[in-house]
Structure formats: structure tokens, C-alpha cells
N, C-alpha and C positions, 0 to 999 in steps of 0.2 A: 332533249327532254321535252315532253309534251307541254303545250301551253295551258292545258286544262287545269283548273284548281284541284289541289289534292285534299281530300277529306282528312280530318284528324285521324291519327293512327289509333287503331283499336288493338291493344295487346292480347286480346282473347281470340283474335281472328287470324289464322294463318293466311287466309286469302288476302286480308288487308296488308299483312306483311309483304306478301308477294307483289301486290299491286304497287306498293311504295318502292320495292326494289326495282320493279320495271320502270318506275317513274324517275329513277336515278337517285333515290334517297340513299344516304349512308347507312349501310347495314350495321356498322358499329354503333352509330347514333341510335338507330331504332332499337337494337337489341339491348343496349345499355339502359335506355329508358324503360324498356319492357322488364328487364331484370329488376330494376329498383321498384317498379310497381308491383311485380309479383312477390318480391320479398316483403314489401310493405304489407301486402295483404296475406302473407304467409301461405301462398298458393303456388306450389311447384308445377306450374303449367304455363303454356303459352310460348311464343317464340323467344322469350327471354332465355329459355333453357338451352339455346344453341349458342350462347355467348362464347364459350370456349371453342366451339366449332368454327365460327366465323369471326376471327379476331383481326381481320384486316379489311380494307376497302375491297368490295367485290363489284364486279361489272354488273350494270343494270340488265345485262343479257342473260344472267344466270337463270336457268330454266326453272319453270314452276315445279316440274317433277322433282328436281334436285332439292329445291327448298322444302317442299312438302315431305320428301322422304326423310330428310334430316329432322324436320319438325316432328314427325310421327315416331321417331325412334325413342321409345319410352325409356330404355335402359340408358341410352346416351344422355337424354334429357335429365334423368335423375342424377347422373354423375355430375353433369354441368351445374345443376342446382346445388348439389352438395359442395362443389368446389367454390362456387360464388358465395354461398353462405359462409363457408369457412374463411374466405378472403375478407368478408365483412367483419367476422370475428377478430381477425388479425388487425383490421383497421381501427379497432377500438382503442385508439391511442390516447384519447382525451382522458378517460377514467384512469388508464394506466399511469399517465403522467401526474394526474391529480392525486392518486393514491400514494405516490411516492412523496408528495409534498405534505400530506396530512399531518405527519408528526411535527412539522415546522410551522403549522398554522396555529394561531391563537384560538382560544375557546370562543371569543367574540366573533372572529371571522367565520369559524365553523357554524356557529348559531345563525349568523346572517346568511350564510351560503345555503344551509339546509334547514328550512323552517320545520316547526313541529308537524305541519300538515304533510310534509314530504321528508321524512327522516333520511339520514345518510344510509341507513340499512337498505332502503329501496334502491338508492342510487348504486349501491355496491352489488346487490344480488341481480338486479335487472340492467346492469350497465350495457350489455350487448344489445338488448332489445331497445332500450331508451335511445341509444345512438343510431339505431336503424331508422327510427321514425323521422318524419319531415315536419318537425314542430314549427320551423320558420315559415312554412307555407300557409299556416293558418291565418285567417283574417279574424281577429278577436271580436270585431264588431259585426261580423256576418253570422246571423242566427242560423242560417241554413247549414253551417258547418258543425252545429252542435251534435247531430247524430254521429258524425265521424269522431268527434271528441269523446262522445259517450262510448263508442266502440273501443277506442284506445283505453279508456278507463276500465272497461270490462276485461279487456285483454290483460291489462296490468294486474288487476285483482286476481284474475285466473292464474297468472304466472306466479304471483305471490303465494297463492294457496298451494300451487304445485311445489314451489321451493320449500315452503314450510313442511309439506307432507314428507318430502324426501330428506329433510335435514335430520341427521342422527342426534344432534344436540337438542335435548328437550327444552332447555332455556331459550335457545335461539328459535325453536319452533313456536313456542308460546308467544315470544316477542313478535315474530312475524305475523302470527294470527291476530294479535292485538293491533298491529300497524294496519293490517288489511281492513279490520273493522273500522278503524278511525278514518281511513281514506274513503270510506263510503260517503263522507260528507260532500264529496265532489259530484255525487249523483245528481244533485239539484243544480249544480253549476259546473258542468263538464269543461267549459271553456276556461274556468279558473285553473283546472289541472294543466291545461296547455300553457297558460301564462306562467304558472309556477315552474314547470319543467324547462320551458324556454329560457326563463330568467336564470335558472340554475346553470344551464349550459353556457349561457352568455357570460355569467360571472366566472365560471371555470376557465373559459378561454381568455378572459381578461386577466385573471390571476397569472396564467401561464405566460401571458405576453409581457408581464412586467419584468424588467431586467433583474431585479433581486429575487425573482421567483422562477427563473429559468429551470426547467426540469433537469434533474440530474439523477444519476444512479449511485446508490451507496455501495461502494466497493468494500467487501469485508477486509478487515485488517490483515496485513501480510503475516503469514506464519513462517518465521525464520526466513524472511525474504521472499516467500512464495505467495503471490496474490491469488486468492481463491475466486472463482467465477461466481457472480451473484446468481441467486436462484431464478430471478426474472429472466436473465439471459438464457438459462437452461430451458425454461419454458418456451422461449422464442425459438431456440434451436429445434426443439421437438416439433413445434408448430410448423416450422419451415420443412422439416423432414416429412411430415404428414402431407403437406402440399406437394412435395416432390413425388410421393407415392401416388397421389391423385393424378398428377400429370402423366405418370407412367401408365396408369390404368386407362386414362382417357386416350392416350396415344395408342395403346393396344386395341381399344375399341374402334378407334379410327382406322387402324390397319385392317381389322377384321371387316369393317364396313366397306373399305376400299376394295378388299379382296372379293367380297361378294358382288360389288358393282362391276368389278373387272370381269369376273366370271360371267355375269349376266350379259354384259356388252359383247363379250367374245362369242357367247352362245347365239345372240341375235345377229351377229355379223356373219356367221357361217352361211346361212341361206342366201343372205344378200350378196355375199362374195361369189357364190355359185351362179347367181342370176346375172350379175354384172361383171363377170370376170373378163369379158371381152372389152368392157369399157371401164378402164381403171380410173377415169376422171369423173365417173358418175357422182353427183353431189352427195347423195345419201351415203355412198361408200366412203367418200373422203371425210365427211363429217363423223361417221362412225369410227373410222380409223384414227382420226385426230382425238376423238373422245377416249379411245382405248390407250393411245400413247400418253395422253394427259393423266389418266387414271394410274397407269403403270409408273409414271414419273412420281406422282404424289405418293404412291405406295412405297417406292424406294426411299423418298425423303422421310416419310414417317418411320420406316424401319430403321433408318440410320439415327434418327432423333431418339427413337426408343432405346437403342443401345447406349447412346450418349447419356440419356437421362438416368439409365440404370447405373452406369459407371459413376456419375456424379452423386447419385443417392447413396451408393455404398460408401463412397469416400466421405460424404457428410455424416453418415451413420457412424463410421469409425471415429471421426473427430468428436462427435457428440458423446459417444460412449466413453472415449478417453476422458472427457471432462466429467462424466458421471462417476467413473471409477476414482478419479482424483478427488471428487467431492466425498465419496464414501471413505476414502483414506483420511481425508481431512476431518470427517466426523469421528473416526476412531482416534485421530491425533488429539482432537479437542476433548474427547472422553478421557484420554490418558492425562492430559494437562489438568483436568478437573480435579485430579487427586490432590493437587496443591491449592485448590480453591478457585481456580480460574473459571470464568463463565462458560457454560456448556449448554447448548440447545439440543436436548436428546430427542426431539421430534423426528421420527423416521418416515412420516407420511409423505413428505415431498420426494424423498429418495425412492420410496416404494413406487410412487406414481411414475416417476421418471424411468425406473427399471421396467415397469409393466409396459409403458409406452414404447420404449426401445425394443422390447421383445416383440410387440405387435408389428412394429416397422420391419424388424428383421424377418418375421414370418411372411409378411406381404412381399418383401423383396425376394425372398427365396422362392416364393410361388411365381413371381414374375420372371425370374431367371429360368425356372423350369419351363414356363410357357414360351419364352423366347428361344430356348434350345429346341423345343418341339417345332416351332415355326421356321427357324433359320438354321437348324443343324447344330451339332455339338462342336462349335469352334473353340479354339484354345482360350480366347479371352472370356468366354462364357464359363469355362471350367474354373478360371482364375476368380471370377466374381463369386462363383458358388463356394469355392474354398475360403475366400475372405469372409463371406457371410457365415459359414460354419464355424470358422475360427472366432469371429465376433460373438456368435451365439454361445459357444463354450465359455469364453471369457466372462460374458455377462452372467451366465448361470452360476459359474463358480465364484463370482465376486459378490453375489447377492446375499451371502450368509454373514450376519453380524452378531456379535455378542452384545445384546441389548442391555443386560444387567450383568456386570462383571462379577466374578467371584471375589471374595476378600483378597487383597493383595498380600496380606500376611495370614497364612493358614496354619493353625496348630493341628498336629496329627491327633486323630481320635476325636475331633470335634466336628460338628455338623456345619455345613455352609450351603448356600444356594447360588444358582446362576440361571439365566434364561438366554436363549439364542433365538433370533428371529430370522426368517427367510423372506426376503423382500419380494420374491416371485411365488409366494405360497399359493396365491389364488390361481396361478397358471400350472400348478402341479397336476399330473395325470391322476384321475381318481382311481380308487381300487386299494391296493395294498398300502397300509400305513407306512409312513417314512419314520424310521427309527434313527435318532441321533445318538451317537456314542461319544463319550468323553474319556480321555486318557491324559495322564500327566507326562510331560516330556521335559527334557533338559534344555539348556540354552543351546548346546551344540546341535541337538536334534531339531530345534526350532530353526536354526540357520540352514540346515540341510533341506528343510521343507521348500525353501525358495528354489532349490535345484531339482525339485521333483522327487526327492528321496523320502519315502514313507517310513516313519520310525517303526522298527520291529522289536527293539529291546524294550522290555517293560521296566521302568525305573521306579515305579511306585504302584501300590495297590489302592485302587480307587473304588469305593463302595457306592452303590446306587448311581452307576455311571451311564445309564441309558434313559432316554425320554423320547416320547413320540411328538412329532411335529403336528400340532393341532391348530385348526383354523377357528378364529373367533369372528363370527359374522358381524357382531356389533362394532368392533374396532377394525374389522377387515385386516387383521394381522394374523400371521401364522408363526407360532412360537413353540419351542420345546423348553419346558421348565424343569430344571433339576432342583428339587426341593431339599433333599436330605443327603447330599453327597458328603463323603468323608474320606480322608486319606488315612488308611490304616498304617502303612509304613512307607518309607521313602529310601531310595538308594542314592547315596551321595557320590559325587564325582571326586576324583583326586584333586585336592586343593593345591594352589600354588602359593609358595612363600607364606606370608602371614595372613592369607585369606581365611576368613572364618565362615562357619556354616550360614551365618545370617547375611553373607554377601553372595551366596549362591542363588541364582534365579532359575525358576522353572516356569512352565505355562501349562494351561489346559488346552488340549487339542480336541476340537469337536469335528466329527466326521459323519457324513450321511451319503446315501446313494439316492439320487433324486431323478425322477423322470418328468419332463415337461410335456404338457399336451402338445401334440404335433411333432414331437421328436421320437425317433425310432428307438434309440438306446439311452440308458440312464447315464448320469454323470456323477462322478465322485466329487463331493463338495466338502471343503475343509476350511476351518478358521481357528486361529489360536487366540487365547485370551491375552489380556495385559500380563506382564511379568508378575509372578508371585514368589514369595519367599516362604519356605516351609520350615516351621519351628517345632520343637518337641516340648518346650517349656515356656511358661509365661514370661520368665525373666529375659528371654531372647527377643521379645516383641519390640522393645524400643530400638534396638540395633537393626532389626529387620525392617522396621519402618523407615529408618534412615536410608537404607538401601533403596527402598521404594521411592522415597522423596527425591533422592538424587537422580534416580532413573527417570521419573516423571517430569522433573523440572528441567533437566539439562540434556535429554536425548534429542537427537535430530529427527525430523520427519523422514519417512522411508528408509530408516536405518536398517542395518543388518541386526537381527535379534541377538542379544539385547545390549548393543554396544553403547557405551556412554563415555564422555570425555573424562580424563583424570583430573583436569583442572578447568575452572570456569571463571570468568571475570566477576569481581565483587558486585557489579551492577546487576547481573543475573541472579546472584545469591540474594541480593536485597529484595528483588521482586518475589522470589520464591518464599523467603521468610515472612514477608509482610502478607502475601496472599494466604499462606498456610495459617498464619496467626488469625487473620480475619475470618477465614473459613471455619476453623475449629471453634473459635470463641463465638462465632455467629454475631459479629459486630461490624458496623460500618466504619469504625475508627481503626485505621491501620497504624503502622509504625512510622513515626515522622523521622526527619533527617537526624535529629539528635539521638533518637533511639538507635538508628542504624549506625551512626558514628561510634556509639558505645559498643555495639556488637562487632564492628570492624576492629576496634582496638582489642577486643577480647579474643577474637579468632586469630588475629595476626600477632597478638602478644607484643604490641609496641604502640607508641604514640603515633597517631596518624595525622598528617597534615596535607594540605593541597588536594588535588584531584586524585582520589584513589579508586575511582570507579572501575578502572581497568586492571587493578591489582588482582593477580590470580589466586583463587582459593582452591586448595586441593581436597580430594576426598579424605585424605589422611587428617587434614586440619578439621574437617567437618565432623568425622566420627570414628577416627582410629586412634589419634593421639589425644591423651588426656590434657586438659588445660593445666598450665603451670601452677604448681602448688595445690592441685586438686586431684581427686581420684575419679573424675568423670570427664566425658568429652563435651565439645561444644553443643552437639545436637542433644545429648542427654540432658544437659542443663537447660537448653532452650525449650525442649519438649516439656520439661517439668514446669516451666513458667506457663506454657500454653495450657497444660492440664489444670493448674491451680486457677488460672484466670477463667477458664471455661466453667469450672465447677463452683467457684466461690466468689469471683471478683468481676463477673461480666458487667453488671450494672455500674460498678465503680469505674471500670475502664471505659465503657461506652460514653459515660458522662464526663470524661476527662479528669477524673479525680485522682488517677494514678499516673505519676510521672513515668514510671516504668524503668526502662533501661537507662542508667546514668552512671558514669564512672565516678570514683571517689574524688578525683581532682576537680572535675567539673561540678560535682555536688558542693564542694567547699567554696568554689567561686561564686555560685549563685546565692548561697546562704550567708556569705561572710558579712554583709552589711545589714542583715535582718535581725530584729530584736529577739530576745529569748522567748521561746515558746513557738517560734515559727517551725513548721515541719513540712515534709513531703513524703510521699509513698514511693518506694523504689523496690525493684526485684532484687532479691539477695544474690550476691556473687558467690557466697561460700556454701550455700545449701541448695539442693535441687528442689524446686517447687516451693520457694519461700518468698514472702514479702516482708520488708522491714520498714520501720519508721525512722527516718533521719531527721533530727531536730536540733535546734540551737538552744543551749542551756548555759547557765553561769558556770564559770570556772572557779577554782579555789583561789586564784589570784585576783579575782574581781573582774576578769575579762569575760569572754564568751568562748564556748567550745561546742563542737558538733559531735553528737553521739548517735550511734545506730542501735536501736533496740533489737534484741534477738529476733530473728525472722519468725513469722507466723507461717505454719504449714497448713495443709488442708485439714489435718487432724485438729490443729488448734482452732481454726476458723469454724469447724463443725461444732465445737463445743461452745464457742462464743464468736459471733460475727465480727467482721472488721469494724463496722460502725460502732458497736458496743465497746470494743476495746479502745477505739479512739476517744469515745466519750469518757471512759474510766480514767485514762491517763491524764493526770492533772498537770504535768509539766509541759504539755503541748496545748496551744490555745488557738493559733492561726495557721491555716493551711497556706502554703506558698501561693501567691506572693504575700497577701495580707488579709485573707478573709477569715472571719470567725468560724471555727470548726462546727459550732452548734448550728449555724445557718446552713452550712454546706452539707453536713452529714446527718442532720436531724432526721430525715426521712428513713435513714437506715438504723435508727436506734430502736431497740426492742422495748415495748411497753410491758412493764411487770404485770403478770397475770393475776387476777383476783384469787383469794384463798379457795382452795379446793373444797368441794362439798363434804369430803370425808374428814375435814378438819386439819389436814396438813397445810402448813404454810409453804408457799413457793420459795425457791432460792435461786440465786443466779451467781455465776462466776464473775468476779471483778478483777480486772487487770490493774496491777499497781507497779509503777516504775520508781525505783529509789535511786536517784542520781548519785547519792552519796557513796553507794557501794558499787557504782558502775554496773548495776544490774537491774532486774525487775523481778517482782514477785506477783503471784496470782493467788487469789483466794478460791478454794481452800488450800491448795498446795501447788505451787509452781514457782520455780526459781530460775528464770531464764538469765542468760549472760549476754553481754554485749556481743555484737557480731564480730568485732575485731578487738584485739587485745589492747590497742592503743587509742587514745583520743587525740584529736587535733584541736589545740587551743587557739582561739582568736582574740585579739585585743582590739579596743576601739580605734587605736591610732596606728595599728599595723595590720593592714588587710593581707589576707592570704594570697600568695602569688604562685602561679604554676608556669612551667616552661613550655608545656605542650599547647599549641594553638587550638582554639575551640573550633568546632565544626561551623562551617559558614555556607557560602553560596551553593556548593554542588547539589545540596539536597533541597534547598528552599523551593525552587521552581517545580520540582518533581513531587514534593509532598506538602501541598498547601493545607491549611486548616480546613477540615471537612465541614462545609456549611450545614450539612444535614445533622451533625452532632450538636446537641444543645450545649452551649458554653456556660457552665455554671459560674465561671469567673474568667478573667483574661488568660490567654495562653501563658504557659510557663515562661516563654521567652518573648520579650517585647522590646520596643525601642527604648524604653525607660530603664533598661538594665545596664549596669556598669560592669564590664568585664575587665579585670586587671590581670594581664599576663604578658610574658615576654615572648617575642617572636624567635 
């Protein structure tokens, strides 16, 4: 190396880069520094753009012509710039980790981390740009750096305006514009902006460095034992794929450049070879031949690398697409489970973006395979790559149709219903002829045959208004076909087996379209089926049909054969389904507690339950085929009646914990046995569908106490006079269990008598009267209800009631804690101060 001092490197001068190379400087060091400077100034120019070209230490003897040739290759420089910029985007790890921690940070921490002068919105939308800048290199006391700080402020405001302009959300757009105006306060103190941003980044790194705040990924809950990939991981997969494609494109350009250089060198070597053919050791000829040999070797290495990169990219694409399709299936599975009230995120935008990105990667890779076949011949492994890409393309196109809005799962013939279907690759469809989506109804067996590629030909039902056009909405960037007025005119039933009823027969709607994607030569047949539906002809069948749907949605397995369900399920799964359905239908946050579920278990199993019975099997017959002992209705018919009554008449009472709900007669007498006369609680009726009764302690003829159940109130009864008014009117009840005055607890539900009507008529009201002497109740003007059961249970002060069945205990307590979000009007029904007397 020369002993002369080397001047500071100027990234805008190719000659300077060459001089430093000749002086023995590290090309990697020079180009890395240049790249960072160019990216900082947002200028895709200078020697930094050859970073991907020269990724290893090179000899100081590299010729000036080679350096300048690469430096002046505009196309190659642009690709290198894009690749480096993309790498910096991927390196944006700080905000990615912080954003995962945001839900776990307190409001105080967030306020301290992101002040009013620099809201978290700016950190989010400009995360990439913020982390590219060199905030730490500023000297806050150096006034000469203020112009650079002001330039960063201007760039930040310009980017904010651009983000706001392209934001489709009006609220977000106005908010960003407001933030941009407020940040103009930094115009007089631009160095304060640098200080603020630098402090924020330092605090973020400090937070991530603490042991209790180590970044983690939230893994979605397993679905029947299958863990779903997080969406952040899918984004990383696609980003890595895009990088692979850029590598392949860069490699192809290098090969093209090497080929041109090789042709040039061979052309120049021909005259020289003729002049010096008698002297094979001539220095010029030796140098030229060595140069040709080196270029040929580099060409072969790049060609081999190109094929290897293609193979790796196709393999990665297949793996990423497999995860995408699994995620789409999971979305459909969650949609199915939402029927019983489980949480469901119906947002399809991330999946649509994922599909579009993979389609773009597939298109680029197919183009690269075509080019490599042109350059290197049609070898067998190139044909295999092409076939794999075509297969992946077909699978992606055919898997991107989803039923965004499902049809009703119980459909009555001759009635209207609607549904909408969305195509996730709608923006990539070839323009021209509109795409018509057709719907038809198919049987369960036809749905099974679809998986084997058998297209149904037999028409099992007449569907009216069964076509719709796939239309693109530019505002939401979605492509949907909406069926607004479909109707089933008639249905053809299959032969039923044994005692199977028409309400157990499942159908589905099959949606079919012929779609052509831009860049593809031939159209593809795309199909998707809806969730299972039950077709009825009369409203009286709706309850039993819904039981079929509930059993299907609650207990079917993912990726099942349509529409197979187990005949028996563990009671623990039944508990989850019943509680979720109850909360969803009633629209309440208070679910069924362990005591409620214990009562339901005793009812469905028709026996006293003790110990751990979570794994006891419940059959479909017990759920909705066999009637309950001594009744003329099934378990589901009775339970659905309770849901309907609570939803329409008792939601507020239930949500505030005023209704005990499901409780067996024996358990009822245990908890009321030591309570004074007038103590009561509200329970759902055992003997009547959709009824609620008042169980209370009253005096017996012998001077002791007895428990009576007032005739259940149905929806019809509560429509005429509300539950609060009836409780107020009944004089023989005074304190709701455990010992709270009823007028304090139910006062807000009492109806205030309206003033006289202007026309002179006096208002009237129905008053509920219970006469314990006749073991019944009367209502004014005319109502004579009877007790729910023909017998009364008498209790004496010195002889507590005893039962032989053990009460529910531990199995449910951890799983069903008292919901802290529900206001507790009084202590829970069951507490530590209760005395249970029973035999084991």
C-alpha cells in the first residue's frame, strides 16, 4: 500500500472509490458506508449501489475499467438499491418488537414513552424511516447541525402528509393531518426533534433489554390441538420470499453482464491471437486469456447459483402457500365455531394481501424459469420447477374463494335469505367479461364427493336468484358477489336411516365461478361450499334443526369430511358449547357457573352426579332425540326455551346476577333450609319450556317452614307485567337470597304508575297475588296459577333437610370464576358462610 495519506472518501465520486480500491481499502467497508449515506439522503446513486455486486474483499488490483463499468450499470444499480432498501425494511426489528409489547405496557409507561409532541401514531406510520436515520450521530450542542435536523423535520412532515393522503380511513387521515400541524412547533427548535426521537429509541431499547419485557410472539390458541401460525410470521415469510426473488433477478443480471463481458473479451482477443500466434507467451495474450478464463468461470458459478436459488425459492413458496391455505381453513373453522358464540375475527384483508403477494411471487418465479430455460436449455429439472409453479398457482387461485357472509344455517323453504362470497384475488382478475358466480344446493354426500373432484350433476333443490356478479369495490379493495334474495322453492330429500328425521339432514350451498387471472392463459374453475344448512318447511321444525347445527358447529373436527360429527362428546365440551351459546344469544358477559352446569349435567344424564364427571360422554340422542324423563320435550328444546326467555325478558336481571338460574330441587332446599320465611330466589322452570319461577320459604301449617315454587312465568306473562313488578306485588316474599331486601335490589325494575290520561281514563295495572293458603296464586283481573309441583317440602326449625347426593364442588370452581366485569348487586349465591348438610 502506498504511504501517501488517503483523502476522505467521497461517495458521490466513482473515481474516488477507485482510488481507494487501488490504495488497498476494503471494498466492503467503502460500499457499506456509501450505501448508508445514500439511503440516508434518499438518493439511489453512487458506488453504494454495487453493494450486492461486490460482497467480498477484492484485490486492490481490480481494474478501473471494471469498477467504472459496474458503477455505471444503471439497471444493476437500481436493483441493488431496491434490495438494500428492502433489507433495511426487514431490519426494522425495534418497532416490531415494541409493537408486540404495547398491549402489556401501562398507560403511564406509554405516555412517558411517546409524549404529546411525538405521538405513537408517528412512530407507527414512519417506523421504517425513523430507524433508518442516524439520530445518535447528532451533537445537540452543535448549532451547525440545525440545518440537517430541519431537513429531517421537513422529510418527516412530508411523509406524514403522504401517509395521510393515501389513508382510506377518514378518521385516521384527519388525525394524521392534525398531528402534522402540531409537529410544526419543532420548526423553531429542530434539534429538539432529534432529542425527542433519540430518547424514544433509547427508551424502547431499554424496555426490550429488561428481563420481564423480553420480546415474545403471541401464538394463537390451538384449535383441536393444531397450533396456527401467527400473522407476523406469515409477513416475514413473504418478505423472505421477495428477497429470494430479488436475489434471482440480481443473479440473472450478473450472468447477462458476464456474458457480455465474455463476448467482448473474446472479440478483442481474436486479432491479438493472430498477431502473436507465433509467441504464445506474449504478456498481452496471456493476460487476455486469463481474463477470459476467469470470466467463463464466474459465468458458470453464477449460472449454477441461479438454478439453486430458483429451486430454493420454489420450495419456500410451496411452504409459505401451505401455511396460507391452512390459515384460510382456520378462518373458515373459526367462522363455523362462531355459531355457538366463540370469538371470530372476520377481517379478510391480511389474507387477501397474503394471497396477492404469493401470486406476485409465483408470477416472477415462472418468468425466471422461462428465462433460465431460454438461456440454458429445457432440462428436466427446469420442467419440474415449471410444473410445481403451475400446480401452486392453480391451488392458490382455487383456494382464494371464501364465503364471507354465510347463509342462514336453518333455511325455511319459500323464504328469502342472503349470502356474500369474496374472492381474495379479485384485483388480479383479467379485465373484460364479468365473472358470474352461480349457487346451487347440494347434499351431504355430494359435498363429500367434491373433495374427490366429482362435480355434482343431480339437482336436489330448486334455488331462486342463484347467480351474482363478482364486483370490485375500490374503496374497500374487495371483490364480492352478493346474493340478496335467494330462496329455496323445493328440496329433494335423501332416504333416511332408522329414526333420522328431516331436521337432521344437512345440505350446503355450492358456489362456482370460472375465473381468469391476469397473466394466465386459461381460466380456472373455482368452487367453495357454505357451512352446513338444514332445510325446513315449517317453523315448528326450527328448534330441532338448530340443535343439528349446534351439534355440528360445536363438535366437528377441523378438516373433516363433510359433514361428519361424533355421536358422543365429553361433558366438558358440552359445557363450553352451552355456556358460549347462552352468552352469545343473551348478549351478556355472565356465563353459566359450575353450579348451573352441575344442574344441567344431572338433567341430561338423569341421575345424581358426583366426583369428576367432565369426561362422561353425552350422546346426540341425549341432547335432542330422547325426551327428558316425565316430560314431553328434549334437553335442547328445554335449554333453548330458557335462552329465548332470558334474551327477550330477563337479560338485565341475569347480567346483574339476580337470577340463580339452573338449580335442582334438592340443592334448592339445601341452601334455603336455614333461611327465614320470605327468602326467595329465581330459578328456571324444570317443568315448562321457557319459564322462570320463584322459589321461596314460607310458614307451614304445623308452625314450621316449607318451600314453595310459584307457577312459572313465561314470556307471555312477563310481556303483560314485568318480573320486577311481579316480585314487588307478591307480599309473601321479602328478601332475595341470601338476605337482601327485595325493594333495594329490584327497585329499578319497578314500573311507575303513569298519570291519568288526558281523555279522562284512569290507568290500570295487573297485580300478581300469591295465596299460600290455597297453594296457588291469583292475579288481578283474572289469573289463577298453580304451584309448579303438586307437593310441598316442609322444613322445621330443628330438623334440617338432608340429601344424599353430594353437591358440586371443585371441578368447576377454577374454570368458572365470578366474572369481575359483572356488577355484584349482592354476594354470590354460594359463599364460605353457607352450611351444607348432606350425606356422602
